[in-house]
LONUDREN-959573 format. One record per atom (N, C-alpha, C): residue number from 1; residue in one letter; atom name; x, y, z. Coordinates in Angstrom, 3 decimals, padded with zeros to 6 digits. Example, Ala and Ser with C-alpha at 12.3 -4.5 7.8 and 13.67 -1.06 7.14 Angstrom:
# LONUDREN-959573
GUVO resi resn name u v w
GUVO 1 A N 013.190 -005.690 007.800 $
GUVO 1 A CA 012.300 -004.500 007.800 $
GUVO 1 A C 013.200 -003.300 007.800 $
GUVO 2 S N 012.850 -002.250 007.080 $
GUVO 2 S CA 013.670 -001.060 007.140 $
GUVO 2 S C 012.900 000.030 007.870 $
END
This chain:
# LONUDREN-959573
GUVO resi resn name u v w
GUVO 1 X N -017.812 004.461 028.608 $
GUVO 1 X CA -018.344 003.992 027.371 $
GUVO 1 X C -019.203 002.713 027.684 $
GUVO 2 X N -020.789 002.757 026.965 $
GUVO 2 X CA -021.474 001.790 027.062 $
GUVO 2 X C -021.230 000.580 026.293 $
GUVO 3 X N -021.521 -000.885 026.585 $
GUVO 3 X CA -020.992 -002.038 026.301 $
GUVO 3 X C -021.182 -001.890 024.759 $
GUVO 4 X N -022.579 -001.083 024.600 $
GUVO 4 X CA -022.986 -001.093 022.876 $
GUVO 4 X C -022.114 -000.072 022.252 $
GUVO 5 X N -021.828 000.993 022.868 $
GUVO 5 X CA -021.017 001.931 021.787 $
GUVO 5 X C -019.657 001.291 021.732 $
GUVO 6 X N -018.939 000.484 022.871 $
GUVO 6 X CA -017.420 -000.031 022.943 $
GUVO 6 X C -017.815 -000.969 021.630 $
GUVO 7 X N -018.698 -001.895 021.507 $
GUVO 7 X CA -019.076 -003.161 020.549 $
GUVO 7 X C -018.839 -002.379 019.052 $
GUVO 8 X N -020.071 -001.038 018.929 $
GUVO 8 X CA -019.993 -000.543 017.454 $
GUVO 8 X C -018.752 000.299 017.409 $
GUVO 9 X N -018.261 000.860 018.084 $
GUVO 9 X CA -016.834 001.001 018.048 $
GUVO 9 X C -015.715 000.233 017.503 $
GUVO 10 X N -015.708 -000.804 018.116 $
GUVO 10 X CA -014.615 -002.029 017.887 $
GUVO 10 X C -014.803 -002.238 016.097 $
GUVO 11 X N -016.098 -002.319 015.898 $
GUVO 11 X CA -016.871 -002.910 014.378 $
GUVO 11 X C -015.959 -001.881 013.517 $
GUVO 12 X N -016.350 -000.792 014.072 $
GUVO 12 X CA -016.294 000.396 012.972 $
GUVO 12 X C -014.586 000.706 012.950 $
GUVO 13 X N -013.992 000.687 014.097 $
GUVO 13 X CA -012.091 000.395 014.038 $
GUVO 13 X C -011.689 -000.920 012.852 $
GUVO 14 X N -012.573 -002.145 013.071 $
GUVO 14 X CA -011.988 -003.273 012.361 $
GUVO 14 X C -012.443 -002.707 010.836 $
GUVO 15 X N -013.428 -002.363 010.604 $
GUVO 15 X CA -014.006 -001.934 008.990 $
GUVO 15 X C -012.848 -001.016 008.288 $
GUVO 16 X N -012.647 000.261 009.258 $
GUVO 16 X CA -011.295 000.894 008.916 $
GUVO 16 X C -010.117 000.075 008.897 $
GUVO 17 X N -010.128 -000.744 009.440 $
GUVO 17 X CA -008.593 -001.892 009.106 $
GUVO 17 X C -008.545 -002.101 007.868 $
GUVO 18 X N -010.247 -002.761 007.317 $
GUVO 18 X CA -010.306 -003.850 005.906 $
GUVO 18 X C -009.904 -002.350 005.265 $
GUVO 19 X N -010.496 -001.316 005.264 $
GUVO 19 X CA -009.977 000.146 004.213 $
GUVO 19 X C -008.637 000.332 004.242 $
GUVO 20 X N -007.805 -000.433 005.212 $
GUVO 20 X CA -006.426 -000.086 005.415 $
GUVO 20 X C -005.857 -001.142 004.606 $
GUVO 21 X N -006.287 -002.540 004.672 $
GUVO 21 X CA -006.115 -003.760 003.866 $
GUVO 21 X C -006.235 -003.235 002.602 $
GUVO 22 X N -007.202 -002.529 002.128 $
GUVO 22 X CA -007.513 -002.622 000.849 $
GUVO 22 X C -006.455 -001.733 -000.163 $
GUVO 23 X N -006.032 -000.441 001.004 $
GUVO 23 X CA -005.360 000.582 000.759 $
GUVO 23 X C -004.144 000.477 000.719 $
GUVO 24 X N -003.687 -001.106 001.235 $
GUVO 24 X CA -002.009 -001.306 001.160 $
GUVO 24 X C -002.262 -001.783 -000.268 $
GUVO 25 X N -002.760 -002.283 -000.718 $
GUVO 25 X CA -002.622 -002.395 -002.453 $
GUVO 25 X C -003.027 -001.612 -003.642 $
GUVO 26 X N -003.833 -000.221 -002.913 $
GUVO 26 X CA -004.268 000.653 -003.649 $
GUVO 26 X C -003.009 001.680 -003.269 $
GUVO 27 X N -002.619 002.451 -004.130 $
GUVO 27 X CA -001.696 003.941 -003.469 $
GUVO 27 X C -002.559 004.903 -003.623 $
GUVO 28 X N -003.585 004.691 -004.200 $
GUVO 28 X CA -004.644 006.136 -003.671 $
GUVO 28 X C -005.335 005.907 -002.115 $
GUVO 29 X N -005.248 005.091 -001.462 $
GUVO 29 X CA -005.803 004.857 000.057 $
GUVO 29 X C -004.441 004.512 000.801 $
GUVO 30 X N -004.966 005.057 001.790 $
GUVO 30 X CA -003.840 004.801 002.809 $
GUVO 30 X C -004.307 003.134 003.120 $
GUVO 31 X N -002.875 003.036 004.021 $
GUVO 31 X CA -002.533 001.312 004.121 $
GUVO 31 X C -002.370 001.036 005.375 $
GUVO 32 X N -001.266 000.679 005.608 $
GUVO 32 X CA -000.934 000.266 007.027 $
GUVO 32 X C -000.879 001.408 008.103 $
GUVO 33 X N -000.757 002.417 007.527 $
GUVO 33 X CA -001.168 003.934 008.597 $
GUVO 33 X C -002.418 003.925 009.179 $
GUVO 34 X N -003.516 003.646 007.917 $
GUVO 34 X CA -004.979 003.696 008.291 $
GUVO 34 X C -005.420 002.365 009.816 $
GUVO 35 X N -004.412 001.458 009.192 $
GUVO 35 X CA -004.464 000.299 010.202 $
GUVO 35 X C -004.001 000.648 012.148 $
GUVO 36 X N -002.824 001.226 011.704 $
GUVO 36 X CA -002.072 001.738 013.105 $
GUVO 36 X C -002.865 002.864 013.636 $
GUVO 37 X N -003.692 003.465 013.038 $
GUVO 37 X CA -004.005 004.655 013.698 $
GUVO 37 X C -005.223 004.126 014.512 $
GUVO 38 X N -006.167 003.169 013.563 $
GUVO 38 X CA -007.268 002.058 014.371 $
GUVO 38 X C -007.131 001.777 015.470 $
GUVO 39 X N -005.973 001.623 015.464 $
GUVO 39 X CA -005.110 000.404 016.936 $
GUVO 39 X C -004.904 000.915 017.701 $
GUVO 40 X N -004.312 002.007 017.567 $
GUVO 40 X CA -003.910 003.407 018.200 $
GUVO 40 X C -005.581 004.143 018.985 $
GUVO 41 X N -006.133 004.319 018.215 $
GUVO 41 X CA -007.736 004.664 018.788 $
GUVO 41 X C -008.261 003.711 019.660 $
GUVO 42 X N -008.114 002.423 019.319 $
GUVO 42 X CA -008.777 001.380 020.151 $
GUVO 42 X C -008.060 001.038 021.611 $
GUVO 43 X N -006.739 001.407 021.745 $
GUVO 43 X CA -005.449 001.761 022.486 $
GUVO 43 X C -005.946 002.517 023.511 $
GUVO 44 X N -005.955 003.943 022.973 $
GUVO 44 X CA -006.632 004.746 023.648 $
GUVO 44 X C -008.121 004.881 024.697 $
GUVO 45 X N -009.003 004.042 023.824 $
GUVO 45 X CA -010.155 004.219 024.582 $
GUVO 45 X C -010.060 003.236 025.837 $
GUVO 46 X N -009.404 001.889 025.366 $
GUVO 46 X CA -009.618 000.345 026.467 $
GUVO 46 X C -008.531 001.013 027.694 $
GUVO 47 X N -007.561 001.780 027.137 $
GUVO 47 X CA -006.778 002.309 028.180 $
GUVO 47 X C -005.457 001.395 028.428 $
GUVO 48 X N -005.044 001.054 026.643 $
GUVO 48 X CA -004.206 -000.160 026.429 $
GUVO 48 X C -004.162 -001.463 027.049 $
GUVO 49 X N -005.297 -001.921 027.570 $
GUVO 49 X CA -005.613 -002.978 028.297 $
GUVO 49 X C -004.730 -004.380 027.614 $
GUVO 50 X N -005.201 -004.467 026.469 $
GUVO 50 X CA -004.691 -006.138 025.847 $
GUVO 50 X C -004.331 -005.329 024.354 $
GUVO 51 X N -003.465 -004.093 024.227 $
GUVO 51 X CA -003.298 -003.790 022.755 $
GUVO 51 X C -001.972 -003.750 022.615 $
GUVO 52 X N -000.965 -004.080 023.646 $
GUVO 52 X CA 000.567 -003.711 023.662 $
GUVO 52 X C 000.881 -004.623 022.301 $
GUVO 53 X N 000.454 -005.822 022.476 $
GUVO 53 X CA 000.903 -006.463 020.996 $
GUVO 53 X C 000.398 -006.430 019.820 $
GUVO 54 X N -000.782 -005.751 019.799 $
GUVO 54 X CA -001.348 -005.316 018.497 $
GUVO 54 X C -000.920 -003.917 018.218 $
GUVO 55 X N -000.343 -002.713 019.188 $
GUVO 55 X CA -000.183 -001.272 019.192 $
GUVO 55 X C 001.318 -002.070 018.476 $
GUVO 56 X N 002.138 -002.759 019.138 $
GUVO 56 X CA 003.783 -002.732 018.606 $
GUVO 56 X C 003.274 -003.566 017.147 $
GUVO 57 X N 002.404 -004.308 016.942 $
GUVO 57 X CA 002.482 -005.324 015.587 $
GUVO 57 X C 002.469 -004.136 014.293 $
GUVO 58 X N 001.373 -003.382 015.100 $
GUVO 58 X CA 000.852 -002.257 013.735 $
GUVO 58 X C 001.889 -001.588 013.406 $
GUVO 59 X N 002.594 -001.072 014.660 $
GUVO 59 X CA 003.550 000.181 014.447 $
GUVO 59 X C 005.037 -000.346 013.646 $
GUVO 60 X N 005.337 -002.320 014.227 $
GUVO 60 X CA 006.288 -002.716 013.214 $
GUVO 60 X C 005.742 -002.910 011.631 $
GUVO 61 X N 004.500 -003.236 011.575 $
GUVO 61 X CA 004.227 -003.334 010.226 $
GUVO 61 X C 004.003 -002.240 009.337 $
GUVO 62 X N 003.692 -000.620 010.014 $
GUVO 62 X CA 003.815 000.630 009.481 $
GUVO 62 X C 005.373 000.555 008.901 $
GUVO 63 X N 006.278 000.540 009.597 $
GUVO 63 X CA 007.668 000.926 009.533 $
GUVO 63 X C 008.090 000.052 008.897 $
GUVO 64 X N 007.889 -001.303 008.647 $
GUVO 64 X CA 008.535 -002.124 007.632 $
GUVO 64 X C 007.646 -002.049 006.294 $
GUVO 65 X N 006.290 -001.739 006.119 $
GUVO 65 X CA 005.883 -001.531 004.413 $
GUVO 65 X C 006.464 000.005 004.251 $
GUVO 66 X N 006.843 000.813 004.821 $
GUVO 66 X CA 007.554 002.204 004.149 $
GUVO 66 X C 009.095 001.988 003.692 $
GUVO 67 X N 009.679 001.121 004.428 $
GUVO 67 X CA 010.830 000.745 003.914 $
GUVO 67 X C 010.883 -000.663 003.223 $
GUVO 68 X N 010.101 -001.775 003.062 $
GUVO 68 X CA 009.986 -002.737 002.164 $
GUVO 68 X C 009.020 -002.049 000.617 $
GUVO 69 X N 008.526 -001.200 000.705 $
GUVO 69 X CA 007.632 -000.911 -000.494 $
GUVO 69 X C 008.696 000.202 -001.107 $
GUVO 70 X N 009.436 000.846 -000.468 $
GUVO 70 X CA 010.809 001.440 -001.031 $
GUVO 70 X C 011.857 000.841 -001.638 $
GUVO 71 X N 012.801 000.083 -001.049 $
GUVO 71 X CA 013.246 -000.994 -001.114 $
GUVO 71 X C 013.034 -001.886 -002.647 $
GUVO 72 X N 011.797 -002.560 -002.351 $
GUVO 72 X CA 011.195 -003.526 -003.340 $
GUVO 72 X C 011.486 -002.331 -005.277 $
GUVO 73 X N 010.753 -001.205 -005.326 $
GUVO 73 X CA 010.823 -000.886 -006.342 $
GUVO 73 X C 012.485 -000.536 -006.327 $
GUVO 74 X N 013.009 000.029 -005.334 $
GUVO 74 X CA 014.502 000.182 -005.615 $
GUVO 74 X C 015.687 -000.148 -005.980 $
GUVO 75 X N 015.275 -001.443 -005.274 $
GUVO 75 X CA 016.379 -003.127 -006.076 $
GUVO 75 X C 015.781 -002.981 -007.176 $
GUVO 76 X N 014.617 -003.102 -007.083 $
GUVO 76 X CA 014.563 -003.755 -008.626 $
GUVO 76 X C 014.889 -003.115 -009.882 $
GUVO 77 X N 014.792 -001.548 -009.739 $
GUVO 77 X CA 014.776 -000.897 -010.805 $
GUVO 77 X C 016.507 -000.886 -010.719 $
GUVO 78 X N 017.450 -001.089 -009.521 $
GUVO 78 X CA 018.415 -000.663 -010.227 $
GUVO 78 X C 018.965 -002.081 -010.491 $
GUVO 79 X N 018.413 -003.210 -010.622 $
GUVO 79 X CA 019.206 -004.328 -010.464 $
GUVO 79 X C 018.980 -004.696 -012.398 $
GUVO 80 X N 018.601 -003.597 -012.914 $
GUVO 80 X CA 018.418 -004.113 -014.350 $
GUVO 80 X C 018.609 -002.410 -015.080 $
GUVO 81 X N 019.590 -001.810 -014.105 $
GUVO 81 X CA 020.288 -000.694 -014.433 $
GUVO 81 X C 019.654 000.380 -014.778 $
GUVO 82 X N 018.190 000.304 -014.151 $
GUVO 82 X CA 017.298 001.701 -014.314 $
GUVO 82 X C 018.319 003.258 -013.708 $
GUVO 83 X N 017.759 004.153 -014.453 $
GUVO 83 X CA 018.656 005.505 -014.117 $
GUVO 83 X C 017.464 006.568 -013.178 $
GUVO 84 X N 017.863 007.523 -012.785 $
GUVO 84 X CA 017.161 007.889 -012.011 $
GUVO 84 X C 015.766 008.452 -013.052 $
GUVO 85 X N 016.324 008.780 -014.368 $
GUVO 85 X CA 014.909 009.081 -015.093 $
GUVO 85 X C 014.048 008.407 -015.049 $
GUVO 86 X N 014.315 006.725 -015.402 $
GUVO 86 X CA 013.397 005.851 -015.268 $
GUVO 86 X C 012.327 005.633 -014.641 $
GUVO 87 X N 013.248 005.997 -012.774 $
GUVO 87 X CA 012.483 005.852 -011.684 $
GUVO 87 X C 011.581 007.227 -011.633 $
GUVO 88 X N 012.054 008.371 -011.921 $
GUVO 88 X CA 011.095 009.543 -011.935 $
GUVO 88 X C 009.879 009.076 -012.958 $
GUVO 89 X N 010.570 009.038 -013.961 $
GUVO 89 X CA 008.680 008.567 -015.072 $
GUVO 89 X C 008.139 007.933 -014.487 $
GUVO 90 X N 008.399 007.008 -014.078 $
GUVO 90 X CA 007.567 006.103 -013.306 $
GUVO 90 X C 006.372 006.682 -012.349 $
GUVO 91 X N 007.044 007.618 -011.891 $
GUVO 91 X CA 006.456 008.757 -010.121 $
GUVO 91 X C 005.143 009.112 -010.959 $
GUVO 92 X N 006.149 009.755 -012.331 $
GUVO 92 X CA 005.347 010.680 -012.658 $
GUVO 92 X C 003.876 009.624 -013.708 $
GUVO 93 X N 004.709 008.651 -014.086 $
GUVO 93 X CA 003.690 008.182 -014.596 $
GUVO 93 X C 002.366 007.469 -014.076 $
GUVO 94 X N 002.747 006.969 -012.909 $
GUVO 94 X CA 001.569 006.564 -011.859 $
GUVO 94 X C 000.487 007.597 -011.618 $
GUVO 95 X N 001.212 008.901 -011.025 $
GUVO 95 X CA 000.234 009.641 -010.804 $
GUVO 95 X C -000.601 010.127 -012.170 $
GUVO 96 X N -000.134 010.299 -013.470 $
GUVO 96 X CA -001.242 010.605 -014.550 $
GUVO 96 X C -001.681 009.473 -014.883 $
GUVO 97 X N -001.200 008.567 -015.109 $
GUVO 97 X CA -002.190 007.331 -014.972 $
GUVO 97 X C -003.235 007.482 -013.998 $
GUVO 98 X N -003.125 007.207 -012.849 $
GUVO 98 X CA -004.176 007.168 -011.749 $
GUVO 98 X C -005.382 008.155 -012.099 $
GUVO 99 X N -004.762 009.498 -012.086 $
GUVO 99 X CA -005.848 010.473 -012.299 $
GUVO 99 X C -006.461 010.857 -013.648 $
GUVO 100 X N -005.585 010.244 -014.899 $
GUVO 100 X CA -006.000 010.352 -016.225 $
GUVO 100 X C -006.896 009.596 -016.253 $
GUVO 101 X N -006.927 008.169 -016.033 $
GUVO 101 X CA -008.283 007.322 -016.281 $
GUVO 101 X C -009.289 007.876 -015.307 $
GUVO 102 X N -009.229 008.224 -014.262 $
GUVO 102 X CA -010.138 008.482 -013.151 $
GUVO 102 X C -011.438 008.632 -013.937 $
GUVO 103 X N -011.596 009.628 -014.883 $
GUVO 103 X CA -012.959 010.292 -015.162 $
GUVO 103 X C -013.254 009.344 -016.768 $
GUVO 104 X N -012.368 008.950 -017.103 $
GUVO 104 X CA -013.337 008.184 -017.811 $
GUVO 104 X C -012.980 006.935 -017.745 $
GUVO 105 X N -012.581 005.627 -016.882 $
GUVO 105 X CA -013.234 004.618 -016.383 $
GUVO 105 X C -013.174 004.755 -014.798 $
GUVO 106 X N -014.381 005.208 -014.490 $
GUVO 106 X CA -014.388 005.495 -012.988 $
GUVO 106 X C -014.446 004.338 -011.951 $
GUVO 107 X N -014.644 002.907 -012.477 $
GUVO 107 X CA -014.266 001.335 -011.935 $
GUVO 107 X C -013.816 001.009 -012.678 $
GUVO 108 X N -012.293 000.689 -011.862 $
GUVO 108 X CA -011.071 -000.014 -012.801 $
GUVO 108 X C -010.284 000.591 -013.072 $
GUVO 109 X N -010.286 001.988 -013.836 $
GUVO 109 X CA -009.398 002.846 -014.319 $
GUVO 109 X C -008.499 003.361 -013.750 $
GUVO 110 X N -008.452 003.414 -012.653 $
GUVO 110 X CA -007.529 004.213 -011.634 $
GUVO 110 X C -006.251 002.677 -011.443 $
GUVO 111 X N -006.617 001.683 -011.196 $
GUVO 111 X CA -005.712 000.449 -011.430 $
GUVO 111 X C -005.008 000.460 -012.694 $
GUVO 112 X N -006.004 000.293 -013.552 $
GUVO 112 X CA -005.314 000.488 -015.362 $
GUVO 112 X C -003.934 001.235 -015.398 $
GUVO 113 X N -004.992 002.531 -014.761 $
GUVO 113 X CA -003.811 003.670 -015.052 $
GUVO 113 X C -002.334 003.861 -014.630 $
GUVO 114 X N -002.610 003.134 -013.216 $
GUVO 114 X CA -001.590 003.105 -012.236 $
GUVO 114 X C -000.439 001.885 -012.685 $
GUVO 115 X N -001.051 000.926 -013.567 $
GUVO 115 X CA -000.130 000.110 -014.163 $
GUVO 115 X C 000.503 000.530 -015.164 $
GUVO 116 X N -000.279 001.037 -016.273 $
GUVO 116 X CA 000.220 001.168 -017.398 $
GUVO 116 X C 000.913 002.575 -017.590 $
GUVO 117 X N 000.291 003.457 -016.671 $
GUVO 117 X CA 000.781 004.929 -016.214 $
GUVO 117 X C 002.607 004.902 -015.687 $
GUVO 118 X N 002.845 003.596 -014.549 $
GUVO 118 X CA 004.008 003.526 -014.296 $
GUVO 118 X C 004.640 002.678 -015.220 $
GUVO 119 X N 004.707 001.778 -016.333 $
GUVO 119 X CA 004.901 001.210 -016.993 $
GUVO 119 X C 005.544 001.994 -017.870 $
GUVO 120 X N 004.633 003.115 -018.893 $
GUVO 120 X CA 004.638 003.923 -019.838 $
GUVO 120 X C 005.785 005.171 -018.965 $
GUVO 121 X N 005.168 005.543 -017.954 $
GUVO 121 X CA 006.388 006.658 -017.289 $
GUVO 121 X C 007.507 006.003 -017.142 $
GUVO 122 X N 008.203 004.765 -016.551 $
GUVO 122 X CA 009.303 004.511 -016.675 $
GUVO 122 X C 010.378 004.293 -017.804 $
GUVO 123 X N 009.247 003.734 -019.159 $
GUVO 123 X CA 009.786 003.436 -020.008 $
GUVO 123 X C 010.276 004.667 -020.816 $
GUVO 124 X N 009.449 005.948 -020.786 $
GUVO 124 X CA 009.462 007.117 -021.350 $
GUVO 124 X C 010.959 007.986 -020.636 $
GUVO 125 X N 011.255 007.697 -019.755 $
GUVO 125 X CA 012.229 008.150 -018.656 $
GUVO 125 X C 013.418 007.722 -018.912 $
GUVO 126 X N 012.903 006.323 -019.163 $
GUVO 126 X CA 014.258 005.235 -019.408 $
GUVO 126 X C 015.167 005.922 -020.903 $
GUVO 127 X N 013.796 006.165 -021.729 $
GUVO 127 X CA 014.340 005.944 -023.100 $
GUVO 127 X C 014.750 007.624 -023.633 $
GUVO 128 X N 014.262 008.398 -022.248 $
GUVO 128 X CA 014.808 009.709 -022.604 $
GUVO 128 X C 016.011 009.985 -022.267 $
GUVO 129 X N 016.506 009.649 -021.234 $
GUVO 129 X CA 018.185 009.257 -020.924 $
GUVO 129 X C 019.106 008.301 -021.538 $
GUVO 130 X N 018.743 007.177 -021.894 $
GUVO 130 X CA 019.523 006.307 -022.963 $
GUVO 130 X C 019.692 006.970 -024.167 $
GUVO 131 X N 020.078 008.118 -024.331 $
GUVO 131 X CA 020.282 008.770 -025.620 $
GUVO 131 X C 021.655 008.131 -026.497 $
GUVO 132 X N 022.613 007.574 -025.810 $
GUVO 132 X CA 023.954 007.324 -026.411 $
GUVO 132 X C 023.799 005.946 -027.280 $
GUVO 133 X N 022.555 004.916 -026.996 $
GUVO 133 X CA 022.165 003.732 -027.280 $
GUVO 133 X C 021.982 004.287 -028.703 $
GUVO 134 X N 021.845 003.217 -029.561 $
GUVO 134 X CA 021.464 002.922 -030.775 $
GUVO 134 X C 019.845 002.436 -030.624 $
GUVO 135 X N 019.152 002.680 -031.640 $
GUVO 135 X CA 017.614 002.840 -031.159 $
GUVO 135 X C 016.781 001.278 -030.569 $
GUVO 136 X N 017.776 000.102 -031.532 $
GUVO 136 X CA 017.171 -000.919 -030.469 $
GUVO 136 X C 017.239 -001.373 -029.569 $
GUVO 137 X N 018.628 -001.531 -029.173 $
GUVO 137 X CA 019.113 -001.434 -027.606 $
GUVO 137 X C 018.812 -000.126 -027.036 $
GUVO 138 X N 018.364 000.716 -027.102 $
GUVO 138 X CA 017.365 001.979 -026.447 $
GUVO 138 X C 015.981 001.441 -026.103 $
GUVO 139 X N 015.835 001.006 -027.439 $
GUVO 139 X CA 014.067 000.480 -026.835 $
GUVO 139 X C 014.337 -000.859 -026.001 $
GUVO 140 X N 015.213 -001.971 -026.181 $
GUVO 140 X CA 015.224 -002.407 -025.421 $
GUVO 140 X C 015.505 -002.825 -023.639 $
GUVO 141 X N 016.562 -001.428 -023.770 $
GUVO 141 X CA 016.704 -001.155 -022.249 $
GUVO 141 X C 015.599 -000.746 -021.694 $
GUVO 142 X N 014.994 000.405 -021.769 $
GUVO 142 X CA 013.645 000.654 -021.685 $
GUVO 142 X C 012.793 -000.014 -021.213 $
GUVO 143 X N 012.606 -001.080 -022.147 $
GUVO 143 X CA 011.490 -001.813 -022.023 $
GUVO 143 X C 011.869 -002.517 -020.693 $
GUVO 144 X N 013.118 -003.423 -020.713 $
GUVO 144 X CA 013.926 -003.776 -019.160 $
GUVO 144 X C 012.981 -003.118 -018.107 $
GUVO 145 X N 013.573 -002.065 -018.092 $
GUVO 145 X CA 013.650 -001.352 -016.839 $
GUVO 145 X C 012.060 -001.098 -016.556 $
GUVO 146 X N 010.762 -001.244 -017.824 $
GUVO 146 X CA 009.455 -000.594 -017.720 $
GUVO 146 X C 009.200 -001.715 -016.547 $
GUVO 147 X N 009.325 -002.999 -017.359 $
GUVO 147 X CA 008.646 -004.180 -016.374 $
GUVO 147 X C 009.484 -004.561 -015.366 $
GUVO 148 X N 010.697 -004.193 -015.080 $
GUVO 148 X CA 011.547 -004.259 -013.535 $
GUVO 148 X C 010.606 -003.138 -012.713 $
GUVO 149 X N 010.384 -002.109 -013.117 $
GUVO 149 X CA 009.644 -001.024 -011.831 $
GUVO 149 X C 008.511 -001.539 -011.691 $
GUVO 150 X N 007.654 -001.877 -012.286 $
GUVO 150 X CA 006.374 -002.269 -012.329 $
GUVO 150 X C 006.307 -003.981 -011.601 $
GUVO 151 X N 006.916 -004.850 -011.939 $
GUVO 151 X CA 007.056 -005.952 -010.913 $
GUVO 151 X C 007.489 -005.579 -010.185 $
GUVO 152 X N 008.690 -005.097 -009.518 $
GUVO 152 X CA 009.364 -004.904 -008.412 $
GUVO 152 X C 008.362 -003.736 -007.204 $
GUVO 153 X N 007.572 -003.297 -007.593 $
GUVO 153 X CA 006.475 -002.657 -007.365 $
GUVO 153 X C 005.623 -003.282 -006.681 $
GUVO 154 X N 005.027 -004.150 -007.595 $
GUVO 154 X CA 003.991 -005.340 -007.114 $
GUVO 154 X C 004.591 -006.428 -006.235 $
GUVO 155 X N 005.747 -006.714 -006.318 $
GUVO 155 X CA 006.307 -007.436 -004.703 $
GUVO 155 X C 006.100 -006.529 -003.964 $
GUVO 156 X N 006.748 -005.472 -003.712 $
GUVO 156 X CA 006.433 -004.152 -002.798 $
GUVO 156 X C 004.879 -004.310 -002.172 $
GUVO 157 X N 004.376 -004.030 -003.046 $
GUVO 157 X CA 002.848 -004.278 -003.031 $
GUVO 157 X C 002.014 -005.597 -002.090 $
GUVO 158 X N 002.655 -006.441 -002.495 $
GUVO 158 X CA 002.278 -007.525 -002.160 $
GUVO 158 X C 002.730 -007.900 -000.417 $
GUVO 159 X N 003.817 -007.168 -001.028 $
GUVO 159 X CA 004.643 -007.612 000.978 $
GUVO 159 X C 003.982 -006.473 001.963 $
GUVO 160 X N 003.546 -005.501 001.522 $
GUVO 160 X CA 002.915 -004.541 002.519 $
GUVO 160 X C 001.597 -004.823 002.204 $
GUVO 161 X N 000.195 -005.522 001.706 $
GUVO 161 X CA -000.467 -006.336 001.794 $
GUVO 161 X C -000.154 -007.507 002.881 $
GUVO 162 X N 000.597 -008.240 003.140 $
GUVO 162 X CA 000.595 -009.163 003.706 $
GUVO 162 X C 000.883 -008.564 005.438 $
GUVO 163 X N 001.799 -007.317 005.544 $
GUVO 163 X CA 001.817 -006.662 006.481 $
GUVO 163 X C 000.750 -006.262 007.579 $
GUVO 164 X N -000.149 -005.727 006.526 $
GUVO 164 X CA -001.146 -005.227 007.034 $
GUVO 164 X C -002.027 -006.024 007.436 $
GUVO 165 X N -001.873 -007.694 007.095 $
GUVO 165 X CA -003.159 -008.478 007.319 $
GUVO 165 X C -002.562 -009.105 008.722 $
GUVO 166 X N -001.301 -009.092 008.801 $
GUVO 166 X CA -000.643 -009.674 010.216 $
GUVO 166 X C -001.267 -008.798 010.962 $
GUVO 167 X N -001.144 -007.429 010.591 $
GUVO 167 X CA -001.295 -005.889 012.016 $
GUVO 167 X C -002.972 -006.240 012.555 $
GUVO 168 X N -003.825 -006.434 011.283 $
GUVO 168 X CA -005.608 -006.638 011.716 $
GUVO 168 X C -005.554 -007.989 012.329 $
GUVO 169 X N -004.937 -009.115 011.944 $
GUVO 169 X CA -005.007 -010.674 012.674 $
GUVO 169 X C -004.858 -010.801 013.796 $
GUVO 170 X N -003.248 -009.802 013.997 $
GUVO 170 X CA -002.691 -009.704 015.416 $
GUVO 170 X C -003.610 -009.133 016.548 $
GUVO 171 X N -004.285 -008.097 016.094 $
GUVO 171 X CA -005.633 -006.955 016.526 $
GUVO 171 X C -006.476 -007.959 016.825 $
GUVO 172 X N -007.265 -008.545 015.873 $
GUVO 172 X CA -008.206 -009.413 016.110 $
GUVO 172 X C -007.865 -010.637 017.348 $
GUVO 173 X N -007.083 -011.244 017.267 $
GUVO 173 X CA -006.239 -012.213 018.122 $
GUVO 173 X C -006.600 -011.504 019.496 $
GUVO 174 X N -006.003 -010.431 019.634 $
GUVO 174 X CA -005.623 -009.938 020.757 $
GUVO 174 X C -006.627 -009.580 021.539 $
GUVO 175 X N -007.602 -008.592 020.958 $
GUVO 175 X CA -008.502 -007.962 021.395 $
GUVO 175 X C -010.065 -008.148 021.403 $
GUVO 176 X N -010.148 -009.738 020.613 $
GUVO 176 X CA -011.625 -010.201 020.331 $
GUVO 176 X C -012.524 -010.425 021.755 $
GUVO 177 X N -011.646 -010.952 022.504 $
GUVO 177 X CA -012.182 -011.090 023.819 $
GUVO 177 X C -013.111 -009.932 024.862 $
GUVO 178 X N -012.327 -008.691 024.629 $
GUVO 178 X CA -012.847 -007.444 025.027 $
GUVO 178 X C -013.904 -007.337 024.758 $
GUVO 179 X N -014.568 -007.524 023.650 $
GUVO 179 X CA -015.936 -007.399 022.785 $
GUVO 179 X C -016.882 -008.142 022.506 $
GUVO 180 X N -017.667 -008.393 023.454 $
GUVO 180 X CA -019.114 -009.280 022.985 $
GUVO 180 X C -020.369 -008.431 022.747 $
GUVO 181 X N -021.186 -009.059 022.097 $
GUVO 181 X CA -022.402 -008.628 021.725 $
GUVO 181 X C -023.132 -008.513 022.732 $
GUVO 182 X N -023.678 -006.986 022.596 $
GUVO 182 X CA -024.339 -006.598 023.911 $
GUVO 182 X C -025.685 -006.922 023.934 $
GUVO 183 X N -026.264 -007.304 024.729 $
GUVO 183 X CA -027.884 -007.443 024.599 $
GUVO 183 X C -028.809 -006.927 024.700 $
GUVO 184 X N -028.431 -005.687 024.826 $
GUVO 184 X CA -029.352 -004.623 024.611 $
GUVO 184 X C -029.374 -004.450 023.082 $
GUVO 185 X N -028.925 -005.095 022.244 $
GUVO 185 X CA -029.050 -005.096 020.378 $
GUVO 185 X C -030.097 -005.555 020.234 $
GUVO 186 X N -030.723 -006.620 020.888 $
GUVO 186 X CA -031.810 -007.533 020.831 $
GUVO 186 X C -032.990 -007.237 021.425 $
END
């Protein structure tokens, strides 16, 4: 592969990793998996020359992001006594919120929909499950669960973003010496 093509490919893969970093914070886009794929592509192109640390970091970050995201939401919800109804409601609310506000507010709508959809879905699911409680206690329990689900989900997303950033930094540090600006571009 020519130095110019290698240079262009490298920065295209770094841009793809940037999309992966954004995706770590937005449920609609692939996150750390996109970064791992970009590192794998570079590793295959360069014959795994200096990418062992970058590839290992990306794979570990991918595995940890899946575990952390799930556990953060699950533990946060269970800590406040959320039922499976509340958790299912949160997932349904996330999906409906994302797609429901997408046509109405294409810029920012999906993010607002994810936040409020998740919160409302968790609230409704928990409210339907807690039939044995009196109305005031039922509202309080449902509100507590909806806030806990959103907060714990945000914590998981933040941790996933940090893992994605770590994978990109390790890639850039370990591979930047392989790519130099080709003289043919000038």
